[in-house]
C-alpha positions in Angstrom: -64.6 35.1 1.9 -61.0 35.0 0.7 -61.3 35.2 -3.1 -61.9 38.2 -5.4 -62.1 39.1 -9.0 -59.4 41.4 -10.4 -60.7 44.0 -12.8 -58.2 45.8 -15.1 -58.6 48.4 -17.8 -55.6 49.9 -19.6 -55.0 53.3 -21.0 -52.1 53.0 -23.5 -50.4 56.0 -25.0 -48.5 55.6 -28.3 -46.3 58.3 -29.8 -46.7 58.4 -33.6 -43.8 58.3 -36.1 -44.2 61.7 -37.7 -41.5 64.1 -38.8 -43.1 67.0 -37.0 -45.3 67.5 -34.0 -49.1 67.3 -33.9 -50.0 71.0 -34.3 -46.7 72.7 -35.5 -43.7 72.2 -37.8 -41.4 71.6 -34.9 -39.2 68.4 -35.3 -40.5 65.3 -33.6 -37.6 63.2 -32.3 -36.5 61.6 -29.1 -33.7 63.8 -27.8 -32.9 63.5 -24.1 -29.4 64.9 -24.4 -30.4 68.5 -25.5 -33.5 69.4 -23.4 -35.8 72.2 -24.5 -34.2 72.5 -28.0 -37.1 71.0 -29.9 -39.7 73.7 -29.2 -41.3 76.5 -31.1 -43.8 79.3 -30.4 -46.8 77.0 -30.9 -45.5 74.2 -28.7 -44.9 76.6 -25.7 -48.1 78.5 -26.3 -46.8 82.0 -27.1 -49.6 84.6 -27.5 -50.8 84.9 -31.1 -49.8 81.5 -32.3 -52.2 79.1 -34.0 -52.1 75.3 -34.3 -52.3 73.5 -37.6 -53.1 69.8 -37.6 -50.5 67.3 -38.8 -52.3 65.3 -41.6 -49.9 62.4 -41.4 -50.6 62.0 -37.7 -54.3 61.7 -38.3 -53.8 59.1 -41.1 -51.6 57.0 -38.8 -54.2 57.3 -36.0 -57.0 56.1 -38.3 -54.8 53.3 -39.5 -54.3 52.2 -35.9 -58.0 52.4 -35.1 -58.9 50.4 -38.1 -56.5 47.6 -37.1 -58.2 47.6 -33.7 -61.6 47.0 -35.3 -62.9 50.4 -34.3 -65.8 52.4 -35.8 -64.3 55.5 -37.5 -66.4 58.6 -36.8 -67.2 60.7 -39.9 -67.1 63.9 -37.8 -64.7 64.6 -35.0 -63.5 67.7 -33.2 -60.7 68.9 -30.9 -61.1 69.9 -27.2 -59.0 71.7 -24.7 -58.3 69.7 -21.6 -57.5 72.2 -18.8 -54.9 71.5 -16.1 -51.9 73.2 -14.7 -48.6 71.4 -14.5 -45.0 72.6 -15.2 -44.7 70.3 -18.3 -47.8 71.8 -19.9 -46.8 75.3 -20.9 -50.1 76.4 -22.5 -52.0 75.4 -19.3 -54.2 73.1 -21.4 -53.7 70.0 -23.7 -55.4 69.7 -27.1 -57.2 66.4 -26.9 -60.6 64.8 -27.8 -63.4 64.4 -25.3 -67.0 63.6 -26.3 -66.4 63.1 -30.1 -63.3 60.9 -30.5 -62.4 59.9 -34.0 -62.9 56.2 -33.2 -64.6 53.9 -30.7 -66.1 50.5 -30.1 -63.2 48.3 -31.2 -61.5 45.2 -29.9 -58.3 43.2 -29.8 -58.1 39.4 -29.6 -55.3 38.2 -27.4 -53.7 34.8 -26.9 -53.3 34.3 -23.2 -52.2 30.6 -22.9 -54.9 30.2 -20.3 -57.4 28.7 -22.7 -57.5 27.6 -26.3 -59.8 30.6 -27.0 -58.4 34.0 -27.5 -59.3 36.7 -24.9 -61.3 39.5 -26.5 -60.5 42.9 -25.0 -62.9 45.6 -26.0 -61.6 49.0 -27.0 -63.7 51.8 -25.6 -62.1 54.5 -27.7 -59.0 55.5 -29.6 -58.3 59.3 -29.7 -55.6 61.6 -30.7 -54.0 64.3 -28.6 -50.7 66.2 -28.1 -48.2 64.9 -25.5 -47.0 66.9 -22.6 -43.4 67.6 -21.7 -41.5 65.7 -19.1 -40.8 66.6 -15.5 -37.6 65.3 -13.9 -37.5 65.3 -10.1 -34.7 64.9 -7.7 -35.5 61.5 -6.1 -32.6 61.4 -3.7 -34.8 62.6 -0.9 -32.6 65.7 -0.3 -35.2 68.2 -1.7 -33.3 69.1 -4.9 -34.7 70.9 -7.9 -37.3 69.7 -10.4 -36.5 70.3 -14.1 -38.8 70.5 -17.1 -37.9 69.3 -20.6 -40.4 70.4 -23.3 -38.9 68.5 -26.2 -41.7 65.9 -26.0 -44.5 68.6 -25.7 -46.7 68.6 -28.8 -45.7 65.1 -30.0 -48.7 63.2 -31.7 -50.0 60.8 -29.1 -52.6 58.1 -29.6 -54.5 57.1 -26.5 -56.1 53.6 -26.6 -58.5 53.1 -23.8 -59.7 49.5 -23.1 -62.8 48.4 -21.3 -62.1 46.7 -17.9 -62.1 43.3 -19.5 -58.8 41.9 -18.2 -58.8 39.8 -15.0 -55.2 39.1 -14.3 -51.8 40.8 -14.5 -50.8 38.1 -17.0 -53.7 39.0 -19.3 -52.7 42.7 -19.1 -49.2 41.8 -20.1 -50.3 39.7 -23.1 -52.6 42.5 -24.2 -49.8 45.0 -24.1 -47.5 42.7 -26.0 -50.0 42.1 -28.7 -50.9 45.8 -28.9 -47.2 46.8 -29.2 -46.5 44.2 -31.8 -49.5 45.4 -33.9 -48.5 49.0 -33.7 -45.0 48.3 -34.9 -46.2 46.1 -37.8 -48.5 49.0 -38.8 -45.5 51.3 -38.8 -47.2 53.9 -36.7 -44.8 53.8 -33.8 -41.5 52.2 -32.6 -43.3 51.5 -29.2 -40.0 51.9 -27.3 -41.0 52.0 -23.7 -37.5 53.1 -22.5 -37.9 56.2 -24.7 -41.5 56.8 -23.7 -43.0 56.2 -27.1 -45.3 53.6 -25.5 -46.7 54.3 -22.0 -49.4 52.7 -20.0 -51.6 53.6 -17.1 -53.5 50.7 -15.4 -56.9 51.1 -13.8 -57.2 48.4 -11.1 -59.8 47.4 -8.6 -61.3 44.3 -7.0 -64.8 42.7 -6.9 -65.0 40.8 -3.6 -68.0 38.5 -3.3 -69.7 38.3 0.1 -71.6 35.4 1.8 -74.9 37.2 1.3 -74.4 37.2 -2.4 -73.5 40.8 -2.7 -70.2 42.1 -4.2 -67.9 44.8 -2.7 -66.0 46.8 -5.3 -62.8 48.5 -4.2 -62.2 52.0 -5.5 -60.5 52.2 -8.9 -56.8 53.0 -8.6 -54.9 54.3 -11.6 -51.2 53.2 -11.6 -48.7 55.4 -13.3 -44.9 55.6 -13.9 -44.5 52.1 -15.4 -41.7 52.0 -18.0 -41.8 48.3 -19.1 -44.4 45.7 -19.8 -43.0 43.5 -17.0 -43.3 46.6 -14.8 -47.0 46.9 -15.6 -47.5 43.2 -14.8 -45.6 43.5 -11.5 -47.5 46.7 -10.5 -50.9 45.2 -11.1 -50.0 42.1 -9.1 -48.8 44.3 -6.2 -51.7 46.6 -6.3 -54.3 43.8 -6.3 -52.7 42.2 -3.3 -52.4 45.6 -1.5 -56.1 46.4 -2.0 -57.2 42.9 -0.8 -55.0 43.1 2.3 -56.4 46.5 3.1 -59.9 45.2 2.8 -59.1 42.2 5.0 -57.5 44.4 7.6 -60.1 47.2 7.8 -63.3 45.6 6.5 -64.1 48.8 4.8 -66.9 48.8 2.2 -65.1 51.6 0.3 -68.4 53.4 -0.2 -66.9 56.9 0.5 -63.3 56.3 -0.5 -62.3 58.4 -3.5 -60.6 57.1 -6.6 -56.9 57.4 -6.4 -53.8 57.8 -8.6 -50.8 55.9 -7.4 -47.2 55.7 -8.7 -45.1 52.6 -9.2 -41.7 52.3 -7.5 -40.0 49.6 -9.5 -37.0 49.4 -7.1 -39.1 48.8 -4.0 -41.8 46.9 -5.9 -44.6 48.9 -4.4 -47.2 51.5 -5.4 -47.5 54.8 -3.5 -50.2 57.4 -3.3 -49.9 60.5 -5.5 -53.2 62.3 -5.6 -57.0 61.9 -5.9 -58.3 60.7 -9.2 -59.6 63.5 -11.4 -63.1 63.3 -13.0 -63.8 64.7 -16.5 -65.5 67.7 -15.0 -62.2 68.7 -13.3 -60.6 69.3 -16.7 -63.3 71.8 -17.9 -63.2 70.5 -21.5 -64.5 72.8 -24.2 -64.1 72.7 -28.0 -60.8 74.2 -29.2 -61.7 77.5 -31.0 -58.5 77.5 -33.1 -59.0 74.1 -34.8 -61.8 73.2 -37.2 -63.5 69.8 -36.9 -62.5 66.9 -39.2 -64.8 65.1 -41.5 -63.8 61.9 -43.4 -65.4 60.3 -46.4 -65.5 56.8 -48.0 -62.5 57.7 -50.3 -60.3 58.6 -47.4 -61.2 55.5 -45.4 -60.6 53.3 -48.4 -57.1 54.8 -48.8 -56.3 54.1 -45.2 -57.7 50.5 -45.4 -55.4 49.9 -48.4 -52.4 50.9 -46.3 -53.0 48.1 -43.8 -50.5 45.3 -43.7 -51.0 41.6 -42.7 -51.6 41.7 -38.9 -49.2 39.7 -36.7 -51.9 37.3 -35.5 -52.9 36.4 -39.1 -49.3 36.1 -40.1 -48.7 33.5 -37.4 -51.6 31.4 -38.5 -50.5 31.6 -42.2 -46.9 30.6 -41.3 -48.2 27.6 -39.5 -50.3 26.4 -42.4 -48.3 27.5 -45.4 -44.8 26.7 -44.1 -45.8 23.8 -41.7 -44.3 25.6 -38.7 -45.2 24.8 -35.1 -47.1 27.5 -33.2 -43.9 28.1 -31.2 -41.7 28.7 -34.3 -44.3 31.0 -35.8 -44.6 33.0 -32.6 -40.8 33.4 -32.3 -40.5 34.6 -35.9 -43.5 37.0 -36.0 -42.8 38.4 -32.5 -39.3 39.6 -33.7 -41.0 42.2 -35.9 -42.3 42.7 -39.4 -38.9 43.1 -41.0 -37.7 39.9 -39.4 -40.8 38.0 -40.5 -40.4 39.2 -44.0 -36.7 38.1 -44.0 -37.8 34.6 -42.9 -40.5 34.4 -45.5 -38.2 35.3 -48.3 -35.7 32.6 -47.2 -38.5 30.0 -46.9 -39.9 30.7 -50.4 -36.4 30.7 -51.9 -35.3 27.4 -50.4 -38.7 25.7 -50.6 -38.5 24.4 -47.0 -40.2 26.4 -44.3 -38.8 24.4 -41.4 -35.3 24.5 -42.7 -35.6 28.2 -43.1 -37.0 28.6 -39.6 -34.1 26.6 -38.1 -31.5 28.7 -39.7 -33.1 32.1 -39.2 -34.0 31.6 -35.6 -30.7 29.9 -34.7 -27.7 30.7 -37.0 -28.9 34.1 -38.1 -30.3 35.1 -34.7 -27.1 34.1 -32.9 -25.1 36.4 -35.2 -27.5 39.2 -34.6 -27.3 38.8 -30.8 -23.5 38.5 -30.8 -23.0 41.6 -33.0 -25.8 43.7 -31.6 -27.5 44.0 -35.0 -31.1 44.2 -36.2 -32.2 42.0 -39.1 -32.2 45.2 -41.3 -28.5 45.6 -40.6 -27.6 42.0 -41.4 -25.5 41.9 -44.6 -26.5 38.5 -45.9 -29.6 39.0 -48.1 -32.6 36.7 -47.6 -32.4 35.6 -51.2 -28.8 34.5 -50.8 -29.4 32.6 -47.6 -32.5 31.0 -49.2 -30.4 29.9 -52.2 -27.8 28.4 -49.9 -30.4 26.4 -48.0 -32.0 25.3 -51.3 -28.7 23.5 -52.1 -29.0 21.7 -48.8 -32.7 20.8 -49.3 -32.0 19.4 -52.8 -29.0 17.4 -51.5 -26.5 19.4 -53.6 -24.8 20.5 -50.4 -24.4 18.9 -46.9 -25.4 20.8 -43.8 -21.7 21.0 -42.9 -20.9 22.4 -46.3 -23.7 24.9 -45.9 -22.3 26.2 -42.7 -18.8 26.6 -44.3 -20.4 28.8 -47.0 -22.3 30.7 -44.3 -19.1 31.2 -42.3 -17.4 32.6 -45.4 -20.2 35.2 -45.8 -20.0 36.1 -42.1 -16.2 36.7 -42.4 -16.8 39.6 -44.8 -19.3 42.0 -43.1 -18.3 44.8 -45.4 -19.3 42.9 -48.5 -22.9 42.0 -49.4 -22.9 38.6 -51.1 -25.0 37.9 -54.2 -26.8 34.7 -55.2 -23.9 33.7 -57.6 -21.5 33.7 -54.7 -23.1 30.5 -53.3 -21.9 28.4 -56.2 -18.6 30.2 -56.4 -17.7 29.4 -52.8 -18.9 25.8 -53.1 -16.6 25.3 -56.1 -13.6 27.1 -54.5 -13.9 25.0 -51.3 -14.7 21.8 -53.1 -17.9 21.3 -51.1 -20.0 19.4 -53.6 -21.1 16.1 -52.1 -19.3 13.0 -53.1 -21.8 10.7 -54.8 -19.4 8.1 -56.2 -20.1 5.1 -54.1 -16.9 3.5 -55.3 -14.8 6.4 -54.1 -16.6 6.3 -50.7 -16.1 2.5 -50.3 -12.4 2.8 -51.2 -11.8 5.5 -48.5 -13.9 3.5 -46.0 -11.9 0.3 -46.6 -8.7 2.1 -46.0 -10.0 3.5 -42.7 -11.2 0.1 -41.6 -7.8 -1.5 -42.4 -6.2 1.0 -40.0 -8.7 0.5 -37.1 -9.1 -3.2 -36.6 -9.9 -2.9 -32.9 -12.9 -0.6 -33.6 -14.0 -3.0 -36.3 -14.0 -5.8 -33.8 -15.9 -3.7 -31.3 -18.6 -2.8 -33.8 -18.9 -6.5 -34.9 -19.2 -7.3 -31.2 -22.4 -5.2 -30.9 -21.0 -1.7 -30.0 -22.3 0.2 -33.0 -21.7 3.6 -31.3 -17.9 2.8 -31.6 -18.2 3.6 -35.3 -18.3 7.4 -34.5 -14.5 8.0 -34.7 -14.4 6.2 -38.0 -17.0 8.6 -39.5 -14.8 11.5 -38.6 -11.8 10.0 -40.3 -13.7 9.2 -43.5 -15.3 12.7 -43.6 -11.8 14.2 -43.2 -10.7 12.5 -46.4 -14.1 12.9 -48.2 -14.8 16.6 -47.6 -18.2 16.6 -49.3 -19.5 13.3 -48.2 -22.9 12.9 -46.4 -22.4 11.7 -42.8 -25.4 9.4 -42.9 -24.2 7.8 -46.1 -20.7 7.4 -44.6 -22.1 5.8 -41.5 -24.2 3.3 -43.3 -21.3 2.4 -45.7 -19.0 1.8 -42.7 -21.6 -0.5 -41.1 -22.2 -2.4 -44.3 -18.5 -2.9 -45.0 -17.8 -4.0 -41.4 -20.6 -6.5 -41.6 -19.2 -7.9 -44.9 -15.8 -8.6 -43.3 
């Protein structure tokens, strides 16, 4: 047999956006330039210190679990997860073991592989403190390893999926949807380069045999992936590696232990790190310094009221309410919640969803890319852009005139325009469309008189030759509509 079924489960760790750490008042901020400066006695586990739970971290965690359709436990407790590593100064991590605060959820994901969404079940979502960070000399010369404890104690949400994904592509789409959802909820910035979203992939193969049995390769947990593309590439490599190993050795894997492997992005390969630990290896027991948490209906109602419109629902609404294509809706929503809100304000103000989408995803996005800005840093308010586009939609301004006004706004990045500035600039630049047909015909006749050869070419059947004449008329009639000018030219030529 030469085929196999790829089985993937993901463990995603999301750092929460809190001002302080999970169990202390120490500042919570990404700070790689000053290692070991964001620590306190609780974080480094000095004798006599006691943890105090961060209320905001728990609220953000419950908000995330609700958005993932999880069941919220009315009673949850904290556990100590014992292991010894240089980045874990206490010798244990405060986590949750047998009574997580949420479980049994799901996330529906568009995969492009079928019209139906892929439902990935969520086994559990639990809250724990992050470890520090080890930095090793990877030059091969046997240099020192360093430890930075700035990250230690950061509130960390662990989202554990069931092994429901069957391709590296599905895993990537799941991660993209999950990251987008977390940012819309405002619980994390999900910046993988800064480590605020990290992912471990559990991968194995189910290989059918001629006798109808199925061989399952041992589960491999892949670590050290710092991008979603990296996760996809690592899973692709690992599935191929496992299958080639089976083809070469014919092992039935019965006695082969689970394994943890790292991902070398430069070489595009996974490499063995250690045997995979079982839960018993961590010697979990309830943390004696932290009381369990109970939640009631009032608390859950408060959190439910904090939920925003989810990205998947926003895409559907944009398609129906603003008549956008699925592609345009995806482009806008995938840029983030603030970007989508900017677009929607423009669309509602101008009254044309497609016109708004064209300008926001093209003209505005080009400026953001060129200037290295986010939509929140863009100085042209959505209401102003919407008012400008409304003039175009109503026919009170040509597209060319609209771009002149837009360019005027762009030329003054230190000045935030207001709605009244739209009419002011239109008046100052004389951009109001020319609607006097007599004036248009007079200019057209003058241009035709000066270009007899082009007139003859057009009358001879070469209608495309009229293009240069449109430019000449538009130069004299600054606010004229190009389509009106073209039709007037053709009519006046035919009448000669």
